[in-house]
Phi, psi and omega in degrees: 000132178285163180297321179295321177294321177299311181300316182296317182292318178299317179299319180294314181296316182294320181294333177270001180061038178261135179293145178208160175248137177227154180216129180233128176282163187303321182273359179059035179260341183226056179292148180227145173213129182219160165289159177306322180291319178298319178299317179298317181295333180269007179077025177252115179249143178217154172226119182238092178051046177101343178269125183224169176239024183216159174277131183301133179261139177278123182248134175296143181278075183252141176290131181256154179247122180238122179248121183248128177265104185279158177293145181284160187299318183298315180295319180295315183297321178300314180292320180298316179296323178295317178299314180301320180298312183288329175296317181293334179275355179082016180287338177202165175235000174207123180230133176259100184272111182225162178222147172290142179233133177285131182236131176251129182244154178261001176220169181283167184297326182296323178297318179292325179300311182288333181282336184291149181251001183298144181290339180236114184223149180218137175227124166252114193309127178061019184223316189209138173227132180215140171212152188205152173270356192264129172273116184287297175224152175217138178242126180219122178054041177078003177254133179260131180239147172222150187228070182296139178247123173208124179116114186222145175208152174298123184297338182269001177293149178302130179051044189305310184296316180296318180296315182296311183289337181267359181280117183301321180299316180294323178296314181297315182296316181293319179299323180294314182291326176297317179296319179296314181293321178298320178294318179298314181297326182295344178290338182234340186244162177243167178053044182289134182210159175261109182285317180224127182247118175060067170257162188258131168248145174257122182253125181255134171219181186286340183272305180195160177278144181236150167258132184234135180266130179229165171223158177245123179244140184225144175213152181267120180278157175294161184301329182263029187301331181296331177283352182238013187299327178300315178293320181299313179299000000 
């Protein structure tokens, strides 16, 4: 599906108030949009803060083994130094340096999907598994909300919350992402404001509890926003 076709279909579904599932890749080259039933038929399962398109599966409480092959130090340092060089030259002011990592699992992706407790989860059968604690956008009564997360610390660290909120690097990074999201929302919404800046969420997982910093940004959408939901997304 082309991006223009995706936008048109989303606008049609939203204007008719029909539920739909959508998925957009980072480069926006393979956008997808389906009804919940169509997604289920294609082996795409999702859970969005309690809303799902599948019957919950009972999973045995078995310890799983996950083996991750991390990037080697030399490759990371080369990339890190390059990023530092371009930052110092003013070519960018925020870079997310990441690498693909090979992961070996002792169970299939569907088992991990059903076992996960994250509020936002996605499974494309035998192809992709993703889960996150972060709500990207939410629309309620014509108001658009976003909740960017930046800043993490082990919840069991000494004075964890104070250390996290007092770290200048974490403040700069969080302020930058809030500014970026606020600017993005301003392209479609009016009266954009930050309701809550840098509040703490506690994220629980099987390894350790984490403290995560979030903010809440809000903007007022036009009355006909459902006819433009494809562009907004």
